[in-house]
N, C-alpha and C positions, 0 to 999 in steps of 0.2 A: 470202801469206805461208805459209809451212810450218809445221802442224799437227804435233801428235803426234795428231789421229785418223786411224783408213783402217787399210791395210793398210802392215806392215813388214816389209823385206830385211835379214836379218842374215845374217851370212858373215864366214867366218875363213878366213885362207890364211897360208902361210906360205912368209914369202921368201929367197932366199939369198945375202940380202946383209943387214951392217949397217944398224939403223936408220936413223943420220944419211941413207946414200948412199941406201936408199929415201924418204926423204923430200923431198931432193932431185929424185931421178926424180918427183915428182907435186907439188914446185913449181917445176921449171925447165921455160919452158916449151916449148923445145926439145924438153927429156928427152920431158916429159909428150907431147906429139905422137907420137913413134915407138914408144910403146905403146896409148894411148887407143884405145876403140873395139873394140867385135867383129870375128871376125879378119876379113882382108881388106878393112877399113875404113882411111881415113888419114882425118889431121887437118890440111887444107891451112892453115890459121890458126887458132891459140891464141892468145886478146889477154885475157891478165891479169898481175896480182901477190897474189900472194898475201898480201892484207894486212885486217884485221875491218874492213869495210864499202865494200871496192872489189868492183866489179861484174868479171864477168868474160863471156866470149864463146867459145864452140870452133864453130869449120865441121865437120865430120861430112860425111865423104863416102863413098857405101858406092860396091862394088864396082862395080853399076851403077848407074846411074841420079842422081837429080840432088841435088848436097848439102843441109845441113841446116845445122841450128844448135840450140844451147842457149847459156844461159846460168845467171845467177845472182849471188845475193854470198855471199863470205866472211863465214863468223858467226866462225868460232874458228880461228889459228892460232898453236902454239904448236908451235914447234921443237922438236923433231924429233918430237914425240911425240903433236899430232893438231893434226887439222884437218874442217873443218868448213863449207860452205857448200850454200845452196840450189841446186838443182835446175831447171830450169822450158823444156823444146820451143820452141824458132821456127818455125813457129806449132804453138801445141801441141794434141794428137789430141782430138775431146773426150770422152774417159777422161781426159786428164791434167788434171794439177794438179802445183804446184808441191808439193815434196819439199825433204827434208831431211837430205843426207849425209854423216853423220862418221864422218870415219877415226881408231884407235887405234892406235896402233904401240908397240909391247914388242918391247924385244930380248932376244934369246936364242942366246948368244957371237956367232958369225956369221950368225945365222939375225933374221928379222923378222919376230913375229905382225902381223898388222890384221886387228883385225874393222869391216867395215865394217857401220853400221845406217842404212838409207833410209825415211825414210815419211815421210806420211803417202798411200798411194796408193789412190785411186779403188778399180780393179778387180785383184783376181790377175791378169789378162793383164796390165795394165802391170809390175805387181810382177814379175811372171816374166820380160819383155820386158826388165827390167834386171838382174836376175840374169843371165842369158846373158850382155849385154852385160859385166858385173862380170865376167864370171868367164871371158871372152874375152880386157879387157884385163887380171888379174891374169894370166892366162898369157902375153901379151905382155911384161908387165913382168918376170914371173920368168925371160921369156929375154934380155929385155937386162942385167938385173942380171946373170946366172949367167959 
């Protein structure tokens, strides 16, 4: 169960598209697969239906090496304003624990301000790993939307 204990990641990004379009890119499995993950990674399998209580599973493949997976459950689905889900690696690293990622989308003209909060991480190293992954993912999403 995700808790508020631990270290928290907070990020804000402005994306070049209206809120509804950003939300669709975050919740349509095919579009999601085209931007999710660090630079060079692919998402060969995205199995989710964004509905509260539904589980999801995403396969990620690094540029070199074996694929790995993450899974979780949607906790909040409020189109096009908010999306929250648990996040857990399969199998977890010894320093991993389930976290809760929450995305809030706020429209400003033809742009959308996305605020991400994810926590609680057990270590600063795991928070930094996610910060890098989210940063690359948001860069890829911005290119898709541009």
